[in-house]
C-alpha positions as CSV (number, residue, x, y, z in Angstrom):
1,M,73.7,90.3,-159.0
2,L,71.7,92.1,-156.2
3,R,68.9,90.1,-154.6
4,P,65.7,92.1,-154.7
5,V,63.2,92.8,-151.9
6,V,60.2,90.8,-152.9
7,V,56.6,91.6,-151.8
8,G,53.6,89.4,-152.3
9,L,50.5,91.3,-153.5
10,D,46.9,90.2,-153.5
11,G,45.2,93.6,-153.5
12,S,44.3,93.6,-149.8
13,R,45.1,96.5,-147.5
14,E,47.7,94.4,-145.7
15,S,49.5,93.5,-148.9
16,L,49.6,97.2,-149.9
17,A,51.0,98.2,-146.5
18,A,53.6,95.5,-147.0
19,A,54.5,96.9,-150.4
20,E,55.0,100.4,-148.9
21,W,57.2,99.0,-146.1
22,A,59.1,96.9,-148.6
23,A,59.8,100.0,-150.8
24,G,61.2,101.8,-147.8
25,E,63.4,98.8,-147.0
26,A,64.6,98.4,-150.6
27,L,65.6,102.1,-150.5
28,R,67.5,101.7,-147.2
29,R,69.3,98.7,-148.6
30,G,69.9,100.0,-152.1
31,L,68.1,97.0,-153.6
32,P,65.5,96.7,-156.4
33,L,61.9,95.9,-155.4
34,R,59.9,93.1,-157.1
35,L,56.1,92.8,-156.9
36,V,54.7,89.3,-157.2
37,H,51.0,88.4,-157.7
38,A,50.2,84.6,-157.9
39,W,47.0,83.0,-159.0
40,E,46.5,79.6,-160.6
41,G,43.9,80.9,-163.0
42,L,46.2,83.2,-164.9
43,E,47.0,80.5,-167.4
44,S,45.2,77.2,-168.1
45,D,43.9,75.0,-170.8
46,T,40.5,76.5,-170.2
47,S,41.7,80.1,-170.6
48,Q,38.8,81.1,-172.9
49,L,36.2,80.6,-170.2
50,P,34.4,83.9,-169.8
51,E,34.1,83.5,-166.0
52,L,37.9,83.8,-165.7
53,E,38.1,87.2,-167.5
54,A,37.1,89.3,-164.5
55,P,39.6,87.6,-162.1
56,R,42.3,88.1,-164.7
57,Y,41.4,91.7,-165.1
58,W,41.6,92.3,-161.3
59,A,44.9,90.4,-161.1
60,R,46.4,92.7,-163.7
61,R,44.9,95.8,-162.0
62,I,46.4,94.8,-158.6
63,L,49.9,95.0,-160.0
64,R,49.3,98.1,-162.1
65,G,47.8,100.0,-159.2
66,A,50.6,99.1,-156.9
67,M,53.3,100.0,-159.4
68,D,51.7,103.4,-160.0
69,Q,51.4,104.1,-156.3
70,L,54.9,103.0,-155.5
71,N,56.5,104.8,-158.5
72,E,54.8,108.0,-157.3
73,R,55.8,107.7,-153.6
74,H,59.2,106.0,-154.1
75,P,60.7,107.2,-157.4
76,Q,64.2,106.3,-156.4
77,V,63.4,102.5,-156.1
78,Y,63.8,100.3,-159.2
79,L,60.5,98.4,-159.5
80,S,59.5,95.3,-161.4
81,A,56.3,93.2,-161.3
82,E,55.3,89.7,-162.2
83,Q,52.2,87.6,-162.3
84,I,52.8,83.9,-161.6
85,A,50.3,81.2,-162.6
86,R,50.8,79.0,-159.5
87,P,49.3,78.5,-156.1
88,A,50.2,81.5,-154.0
89,A,52.3,79.8,-151.3
90,D,54.3,77.8,-153.9
91,A,54.9,81.0,-155.9
92,L,56.0,83.0,-152.9
93,V,58.4,80.3,-151.7
94,E,60.0,80.2,-155.1
95,A,60.2,84.0,-155.4
96,G,61.5,84.3,-151.8
97,A,64.3,81.9,-152.5
98,E,65.8,84.5,-154.9
99,A,65.1,87.4,-152.6
100,E,67.1,89.3,-150.0
101,L,63.9,89.3,-148.0
102,L,60.3,88.5,-148.7
103,V,57.6,90.9,-147.4
104,L,54.0,89.8,-146.7
105,G,50.9,91.4,-145.2
106,S,49.4,90.5,-141.8
107,R,45.7,91.0,-141.3
108,A,43.7,91.9,-138.3
109,F,42.6,89.1,-136.0
110,S,39.3,90.5,-134.8
111,G,38.1,90.0,-131.3
112,F,41.4,88.9,-129.7
113,G,43.5,92.0,-129.9
114,G,46.2,90.3,-132.0
115,F,47.0,89.8,-135.6
116,M,47.4,86.8,-137.9
117,A,49.3,86.1,-141.0
118,G,46.7,84.1,-142.9
119,S,47.1,80.6,-144.3
120,V,49.2,81.6,-147.3
121,A,51.6,83.6,-145.2
122,L,51.9,80.9,-142.6
123,A,52.6,78.3,-145.2
124,T,55.2,80.6,-146.8
125,V,57.0,81.5,-143.7
126,A,57.4,77.8,-142.7
127,R,59.0,76.9,-146.0
128,V,60.9,79.9,-147.5
129,A,64.7,79.8,-147.0
130,R,65.2,83.6,-146.8
131,P,64.1,86.1,-144.2
132,V,60.3,86.9,-144.3
133,V,58.8,90.1,-143.0
134,L,55.1,90.4,-141.9
135,V,53.6,93.9,-141.9
136,R,50.2,94.9,-140.5
137,A,47.5,96.4,-142.7
138,D,47.4,99.8,-140.9
139,R,51.2,100.2,-140.7
140,T,52.5,103.6,-142.0
141,A,56.0,104.9,-142.5
142,E,55.6,107.3,-139.6
143,D,55.1,104.3,-137.3
144,D,58.7,103.3,-137.8
145,H,59.8,106.6,-136.2
146,L,59.5,108.0,-132.7
147,P,56.8,110.6,-132.2
148,D,57.9,114.3,-132.3
149,A,58.1,116.6,-129.3
150,E,54.3,117.1,-129.3
151,G,53.7,113.4,-129.6
152,R,52.6,113.5,-133.2
153,P,53.7,111.0,-135.9
154,S,56.7,112.1,-137.9
155,L,59.1,111.0,-140.6
156,R,61.8,113.3,-139.3
157,T,62.4,111.8,-135.9
158,P,64.8,108.9,-135.2
159,Y,63.8,105.3,-135.9
160,R,62.3,103.2,-133.1
161,D,64.4,100.4,-131.7
162,V,65.0,97.1,-133.4
163,V,64.4,94.2,-131.1
164,V,65.9,90.7,-131.6
165,G,65.2,87.6,-129.6
166,V,68.1,85.2,-129.3
167,D,68.5,81.7,-127.9
168,I,72.1,81.3,-126.9
169,A,71.7,77.5,-126.7
170,H,71.7,77.4,-130.5
171,P,73.8,79.1,-133.2
172,C,72.1,82.4,-134.3
173,E,74.7,84.1,-136.5
174,E,72.1,84.7,-139.3
175,L,69.7,86.2,-136.8
176,L,72.3,88.6,-135.3
177,A,73.6,89.6,-138.7
178,F,70.1,90.6,-139.9
179,A,69.4,92.4,-136.6
180,F,72.6,94.4,-136.5
181,E,72.4,95.4,-140.1
182,S,68.8,96.5,-139.8
183,A,69.7,98.7,-136.8
184,A,72.7,100.1,-138.6
185,L,70.6,101.0,-141.7
186,R,68.2,102.9,-139.5
187,S,70.8,104.4,-137.0
188,A,68.5,102.8,-134.4
189,R,69.2,101.2,-131.1
190,L,69.3,97.4,-131.0
191,Q,67.7,95.6,-128.0
192,V,68.8,92.0,-127.7
193,L,66.5,89.9,-125.6
194,H,67.4,86.5,-124.1
195,T,65.2,84.6,-121.6
196,W,66.1,81.9,-119.2
197,H,64.2,79.6,-116.9
198,V,65.2,77.6,-113.9
199,P,63.2,74.4,-113.2
200,Y,61.5,74.0,-109.9
201,A,63.8,74.0,-106.9
202,P,63.3,74.0,-103.2
203,P,62.7,77.5,-101.8
204,A,66.0,77.5,-100.0
205,A,68.0,76.9,-103.2
206,A,65.8,78.8,-105.7
207,A,67.3,82.3,-105.1
208,T,70.9,80.9,-105.5
209,M,70.0,79.0,-108.6
210,S,68.3,82.0,-110.2
211,A,71.2,84.3,-109.5
212,A,73.6,81.8,-111.0
213,A,71.4,81.3,-114.1
214,Q,71.1,85.1,-114.6
215,Q,74.9,85.5,-114.4
216,A,75.6,82.7,-116.7
217,A,73.1,83.9,-119.2
218,E,74.4,87.5,-119.2
219,T,78.0,86.2,-119.7
220,A,76.9,84.0,-122.6
221,V,74.9,86.8,-124.3
222,D,77.9,89.3,-124.0
223,A,80.2,86.7,-125.5
224,A,77.8,86.1,-128.4
225,L,77.4,89.8,-129.1
226,Q,81.1,90.8,-128.9
227,P,82.0,90.0,-132.5
228,W,78.9,91.9,-133.8
229,R,79.6,94.9,-131.6
230,E,83.1,95.1,-133.2
231,K,81.7,94.7,-136.7
232,Y,79.0,97.4,-136.1
233,P,80.6,99.8,-133.7
234,T,78.1,102.6,-134.3
235,V,75.1,100.5,-133.3
236,K,74.0,101.1,-129.7
237,V,73.1,97.8,-128.0
238,R,70.9,97.2,-125.0
239,T,70.9,93.7,-123.6
240,L,67.8,92.3,-121.9
241,V,68.4,89.1,-120.0
242,E,65.1,88.1,-118.3
243,N,63.6,85.2,-116.5
244,G,60.4,84.2,-118.2
245,R,58.8,82.9,-121.4
246,P,60.3,84.2,-124.6
247,A,57.1,85.1,-126.4
248,Q,55.7,87.1,-123.4
249,Q,59.0,88.9,-122.9
250,L,59.1,89.8,-126.7
251,L,55.6,91.1,-126.6
252,H,56.5,93.4,-123.8
253,A,59.8,94.5,-125.3
254,T,58.2,95.4,-128.7
255,Q,55.5,97.7,-127.4
256,D,57.3,100.7,-128.7
257,A,59.7,99.0,-131.2
258,G,59.9,99.6,-134.9
259,L,61.0,96.1,-135.9
260,L,61.2,92.6,-134.3
261,V,63.7,90.0,-135.5
262,V,63.2,86.3,-134.4
263,G,64.6,83.0,-135.7
264,R,63.1,79.9,-137.2
265,R,65.2,76.7,-137.0
266,N,65.5,74.7,-140.2
267,R,64.1,71.4,-139.0
268,P,61.3,69.6,-140.8
269,A,58.5,68.3,-138.7
270,R,56.5,65.1,-139.3
271,L,53.9,67.0,-141.2
272,G,56.2,69.4,-143.0
273,S,58.1,72.5,-142.0
274,H,57.0,74.7,-139.1
275,T,57.7,78.1,-137.6
276,G,58.2,77.2,-133.9
277,P,56.2,78.3,-130.9
278,V,57.9,81.7,-130.4
279,A,57.8,82.8,-134.0
280,H,54.2,81.6,-134.2
281,A,53.2,83.6,-131.1
282,V,54.9,86.9,-132.2
283,M,53.5,86.6,-135.8
284,H,50.0,86.6,-134.3
285,H,50.3,89.3,-131.6
286,V,53.3,91.7,-132.1
287,R,52.1,95.0,-133.6
288,C,55.4,96.1,-135.3
289,P,56.7,94.4,-138.5
290,V,58.1,91.0,-137.6
291,V,61.1,89.4,-139.4
292,I,61.4,85.6,-139.3
293,V,65.0,84.5,-140.1
294,P,65.6,80.9,-140.9
295,H,68.8,79.4,-139.5
296,D,70.4,76.0,-138.8
């Protein structure tokens, strides 16, 4: 059975933008699209309370409106919708476990020039076992493509690059699999970014140590990519091996990108699961859609 692309809807601009992106991704992957809206008040022992009727009405309207819009704009995609009477994060984690990928909205973070996922999205990303995509509220389908010759948005130009951040010190097969497949589906170039850092060294030795670290990192990245280059021979790959902090380098690399793919290691923290510093940083500040891929 095909796993669907699942999108969480709450009626906000960001969740509707996420639904549009998810429909396009479902079409690219040949998968069904499932819309999910969660609210604890959908069913309860006090279901006859009149003050709950308006929220229930709007909950139903959210799904109906999204279904109508997506059916009109993406008639080729098989759609289904479900209301779940559970807390939003719990419902999304459960729905995401059965998905090929889970798509959520990312709202504006006013005053700081970045974006944030919101408490529900953050809790979901930290717990769900499948890839999660975060999409900004003002993202459009044209933004996934390069501008035309006159610099105008277009759906007929090639897709923008897919960028993936890798840490060769840890296994990242799931991460590279998702990144290469995403690039292949879009006929887009894949940029693979790895950063390295040399601890403090005396000035006389610093240059030699940096050159050795750069060479070792380039060799390791090439070795990690070789099986994937062979599996996806049509994907053009550009490797970026840089000295610096991963989050800062990813922010720079994604300025003109169409999609960023980063990993999240499956390791529980003392207070529950977490996203990790790099994933947390790009979730808040990268402008293109961000995919968080959990891996061991």
